[in-house]
TORLO-250464 format. One record per residue (C-alpha): residue in three letters; chain; x, y, z. Coordinates in steps of 0.25 Angstrom, whole numbers, padded with zeros to 4 digits, always signed. Last residue first. Example, Ala and Ser with C-alpha at 12.3 -4.5 7.8 and 13.67 -1.06 7.14 Angstrom:
> SER, A, +0055, -0004, +0029 .
> ALA, A, +0049, -0018, +0031 .
END
This chain:
> LYS, A, +0095, +0088, -0085 .
> LYS, A, +0096, +0098, -0075 .
> LEU, A, +0091, +0109, -0086 .
> TYR, A, +0078, +0100, -0086 .
> TYR, A, +0077, +0102, -0071 .
> LYS, A, +0079, +0115, -0070 .
> PHE, A, +0070, +0119, -0080 .
> ILE, A, +0057, +0111, -0074 .
> TRP, A, +0060, +0116, -0059 .
> PHE, A, +0061, +0132, -0063 .
> LEU, A, +0050, +0131, -0072 .
> ILE, A, +0040, +0125, -0058 .
> LYS, A, +0045, +0134, -0052 .
> TYR, A, +0044, +0147, -0059 .
> GLY, A, +0031, +0142, -0061 .
> ALA, A, +0026, +0140, -0047 .
> MET, A, +0033, +0153, -0042 .
> ILE, A, +0025, +0160, -0054 .
> ASN, A, +0012, +0155, -0051 .
> GLY, A, +0015, +0156, -0035 .
> LEU, A, +0019, +0171, -0037 .
> LEU, A, +0005, +0175, -0047 .
> THR, A, -0002, +0167, -0036 .
> SER, A, -0014, +0159, -0036 .
> SER, A, -0007, +0148, -0043 .
> ILE, A, +0002, +0147, -0031 .
> LYS, A, -0005, +0146, -0017 .
> SER, A, -0019, +0142, -0023 .
> LYS, A, -0030, +0146, -0015 .
> GLY, A, -0040, +0140, -0009 .
> ILE, A, -0047, +0127, -0012 .
> ARG, A, -0040, +0121, -0024 .
> LYS, A, -0048, +0121, -0038 .
> ARG, A, -0049, +0109, -0044 .
> TYR, A, -0039, +0095, -0049 .
> ARG, A, -0042, +0082, -0054 .
> VAL, A, -0031, +0072, -0057 .
> PRO, A, -0025, +0069, -0070 .
> ILE, A, -0014, +0058, -0068 .
> GLU, A, +0000, +0060, -0071 .
> THR, A, +0012, +0052, -0072 .
> TYR, A, +0027, +0048, -0068 .
> LYS, A, +0038, +0037, -0067 .
> ILE, A, +0049, +0044, -0060 .
> ASN, A, +0060, +0046, -0070 .
> HIS, A, +0069, +0055, -0060 .
> LYS, A, +0069, +0067, -0068 .
> ILE, A, +0055, +0065, -0072 .
> ALA, A, +0050, +0062, -0057 .
> LYS, A, +0059, +0076, -0054 .
> LEU, A, +0054, +0084, -0064 .
> GLN, A, +0039, +0080, -0060 .
> MET, A, +0043, +0083, -0045 .
> GLU, A, +0050, +0096, -0046 .
> ILE, A, +0037, +0100, -0055 .
> THR, A, +0027, +0097, -0043 .
> TRP, A, +0038, +0104, -0031 .
> GLY, A, +0042, +0116, -0039 .
> PHE, A, +0032, +0126, -0033 .
> THR, A, +0037, +0126, -0019 .
> LYS, A, +0048, +0117, -0011 .
> ASP, A, +0055, +0111, -0023 .
> GLU, A, +0063, +0100, -0019 .
> MET, A, +0060, +0084, -0022 .
> LYS, A, +0070, +0075, -0022 .
> LEU, A, +0064, +0068, -0033 .
> LYS, A, +0067, +0052, -0029 .
> GLN, A, +0060, +0055, -0015 .
> LEU, A, +0046, +0057, -0024 .
> SER, A, +0049, +0044, -0030 .
> SER, A, +0049, +0034, -0016 .
> TRP, A, +0036, +0043, -0012 .
> LYS, A, +0030, +0040, -0025 .
> ILE, A, +0023, +0051, -0031 .
> ALA, A, +0008, +0057, -0032 .
> ARG, A, +0004, +0071, -0037 .
> PHE, A, -0008, +0081, -0034 .
> PRO, A, +0003, +0095, -0037 .
> GLY, A, +0001, +0094, -0052 .
> LEU, A, +0012, +0099, -0061 .
> ASP, A, +0003, +0094, -0073 .
> THR, A, +0005, +0088, -0086 .
> PHE, A, +0018, +0079, -0085 .
> ASN, A, +0024, +0070, -0095 .
> ALA, A, +0037, +0073, -0095 .
> GLY, A, +0046, +0075, -0107 .
> TYR, A, +0055, +0084, -0097 .
> LEU, A, +0057, +0095, -0106 .
> ILE, A, +0046, +0097, -0116 .
> LYS, A, +0038, +0088, -0104 .
> LEU, A, +0041, +0095, -0092 .
> LEU, A, +0039, +0110, -0100 .
> PHE, A, +0026, +0105, -0105 .
> CYS, A, +0022, +0102, -0090 .
> ALA, A, +0027, +0115, -0085 .
> LEU, A, +0020, +0121, -0095 .
> SER, A, +0006, +0117, -0093 .
> ASN, A, +0008, +0115, -0078 .
> GLY, A, +0010, +0131, -0078 .
> PHE, A, +0001, +0134, -0087 .
> ILE, A, -0010, +0126, -0080 .
> GLN, A, -0006, +0132, -0067 .
> GLN, A, -0006, +0146, -0073 .
> MET, A, -0021, +0145, -0077 .
> THR, A, -0025, +0143, -0063 .
> MET, A, -0028, +0128, -0060 .
> SER, A, -0041, +0124, -0055 .
> GLY, A, -0049, +0134, -0064 .
> PRO, A, -0057, +0123, -0068 .
> GLU, A, -0058, +0109, -0062 .
> ARG, A, -0046, +0099, -0068 .
> LEU, A, -0050, +0087, -0073 .
> SER, A, -0051, +0089, -0086 .
> LYS, A, -0040, +0099, -0085 .
> ILE, A, -0029, +0090, -0081 .
> ARG, A, -0022, +0093, -0066 .
> SER, A, -0012, +0081, -0067 .
> GLY, A, -0010, +0072, -0055 .
> ILE, A, +0004, +0068, -0053 .
> VAL, A, +0010, +0055, -0052 .
> PHE, A, +0023, +0049, -0049 .
> GLU, A, +0029, +0036, -0047 .
> TYR, A, +0021, +0028, -0055 .
> LYS, A, +0021, +0013, -0056 .
> LYS, A, +0008, +0010, -0059 .
> LYS, A, -0002, +0005, -0049 .
> ILE, A, +0004, +0012, -0036 .
> ILE, A, +0008, +0027, -0044 .
> PRO, A, -0002, +0026, -0053 .
> ASP, A, -0012, +0024, -0043 .
> ILE, A, -0006, +0038, -0034 .
> LEU, A, -0010, +0048, -0042 .
> LEU, A, -0026, +0043, -0045 .
> ASP, A, -0025, +0039, -0030 .
> ILE, A, -0024, +0052, -0027 .
> ASP, A, -0036, +0057, -0033 .
> GLU, A, -0044, +0060, -0019 .
> PRO, A, -0034, +0071, -0016 .
> TYR, A, -0043, +0079, -0028 .
> ASP, A, -0033, +0092, -0032 .
> SER, A, -0037, +0104, -0028 .
> PHE, A, -0040, +0103, -0014 .
> ASP, A, -0029, +0112, -0010 .
> GLY, A, -0021, +0105, -0002 .
> ASP, A, -0012, +0101, -0014 .
> LEU, A, -0009, +0083, -0015 .
> PHE, A, +0005, +0078, -0016 .
> VAL, A, +0003, +0062, -0016 .
> ILE, A, +0015, +0054, -0008 .
> ILE, A, +0016, +0040, -0014 .
> ASP, A, +0024, +0027, -0004 .
> CYS, A, +0025, +0034, +0008 .
> PRO, A, +0037, +0036, +0019 .
> ASN, A, +0037, +0038, +0031 .
> LYS, A, +0046, +0049, +0037 .
> LYS, A, +0048, +0051, +0022 .
> ILE, A, +0035, +0058, +0021 .
> PHE, A, +0038, +0070, +0029 .
> LYS, A, +0050, +0075, +0021 .
> ILE, A, +0039, +0072, +0010 .
> ALA, A, +0029, +0080, +0016 .
> LYS, A, +0040, +0092, +0018 .
> LEU, A, +0044, +0090, +0004 .
> CYS, A, +0029, +0095, -0001 .
> ALA, A, +0026, +0106, +0008 .
> TYR, A, +0039, +0112, +0003 .
> GLY, A, +0039, +0107, -0010 .
> TYR, A, +0023, +0116, -0010 .
> GLY, A, +0029, +0128, -0003 .
> LYS, A, +0031, +0136, +0009 .
> ASN, A, +0041, +0133, +0019 .
> SER, A, +0032, +0133, +0033 .
> GLU, A, +0030, +0118, +0031 .
> ASN, A, +0020, +0111, +0041 .
> LEU, A, +0015, +0094, +0038 .
> ILE, A, +0001, +0089, +0043 .
> THR, A, -0003, +0075, +0042 .
> ALA, A, -0018, +0074, +0037 .
> GLY, A, -0028, +0070, +0044 .
> ASN, A, -0038, +0080, +0041 .
> SER, A, -0036, +0088, +0055 .
> LYS, A, -0022, +0088, +0049 .
> ALA, A, -0025, +0093, +0036 .
> ILE, A, -0035, +0105, +0042 .
> PHE, A, -0024, +0109, +0055 .
> SER, A, -0013, +0111, +0045 .
> THR, A, -0022, +0118, +0033 .
> ASN, A, -0028, +0129, +0044 .
> ASP, A, -0021, +0141, +0038 .
> SER, A, -0008, +0149, +0039 .
> SER, A, -0003, +0137, +0031 .
> GLY, A, +0012, +0135, +0029 .
> ASN, A, +0015, +0124, +0021 .
> ASP, A, +0006, +0114, +0028 .
> VAL, A, +0009, +0101, +0022 .
> VAL, A, -0001, +0092, +0022 .
> ILE, A, +0002, +0076, +0024 .
> ILE, A, -0009, +0066, +0021 .
> GLN, A, -0003, +0052, +0023 .
> ASN, A, -0010, +0038, +0020 .
> VAL, A, -0017, +0041, +0008 .
> TYR, A, -0028, +0028, +0008 .
> LYS, A, -0039, +0038, +0012 .
> PRO, A, -0040, +0047, -0003 .
> ILE, A, -0036, +0060, +0000 .
> SER, A, -0050, +0069, -0002 .
> ASN, A, -0050, +0072, +0013 .
> ILE, A, -0034, +0078, +0016 .
> VAL, A, -0037, +0087, +0002 .
> TYR, A, -0050, +0092, +0008 .
> SER, A, -0044, +0097, +0022 .
> ILE, A, -0034, +0103, +0015 .
> SER, A, -0043, +0112, +0006 .
> LYS, A, -0047, +0124, +0016 .
> GLU, A, -0035, +0124, +0025 .
> GLU, A, -0028, +0123, +0013 .
> ASN, A, -0017, +0134, +0016 .
> LEU, A, -0004, +0128, +0013 .
> ALA, A, -0003, +0114, +0009 .
> PRO, A, +0005, +0103, +0005 .
> ILE, A, -0002, +0091, +0004 .
> ILE, A, +0006, +0078, +0003 .
> VAL, A, +0000, +0065, +0002 .
> SER, A, +0006, +0052, +0007 .
> ILE, A, +0003, +0037, +0002 .
> LYS, A, +0007, +0024, +0006 .
> ASN, A, +0006, +0015, -0006 .
> MET, A, -0001, -0001, -0001 .
END
């Protein structure tokens, strides 16, 4: 039986975090919510709903994920699932991501937020353009077949350890995909549903957030290409 841990980075998600936690399938062994410096009741609500709470005061998606990974190293699992805390993903669809790992021997699975399964308005034009550009560059420069940089993803614990993840902020997802290519990790994408988030985005809703996210994505893509 595979042991599955879910990592949920969260910053001021008190309105959504209980929905996320309670939508996660019961077969998941561990739910870790990493509070990334919330000023609301995110931690209290998450703990009340059965999650393990970690606190990471350094702001950044990567910081939060690295905190959880360090914690899991004490008692490793078989599969890690990354999930946002804003209820934009459908946690009940976790089986769609882990099944290819369990049954088809894939090591890394990304939930692709395809248009036909995406609620109108759930992604901004900047997000759609940025994803398309990044995936185009990955295809041209690396021959990779990705359609999304979606944060809803699953990876074998042993494979994740090979990647030696390091990005602390906006580049976390693209770094994982680039390193998966470099290490010849067997990957695939699965179409997933996506809806409007609860609350306001900390990245896509601000000009600075969009600029920084775009910069980090391009930085990682060209950094790895120039290293080849």
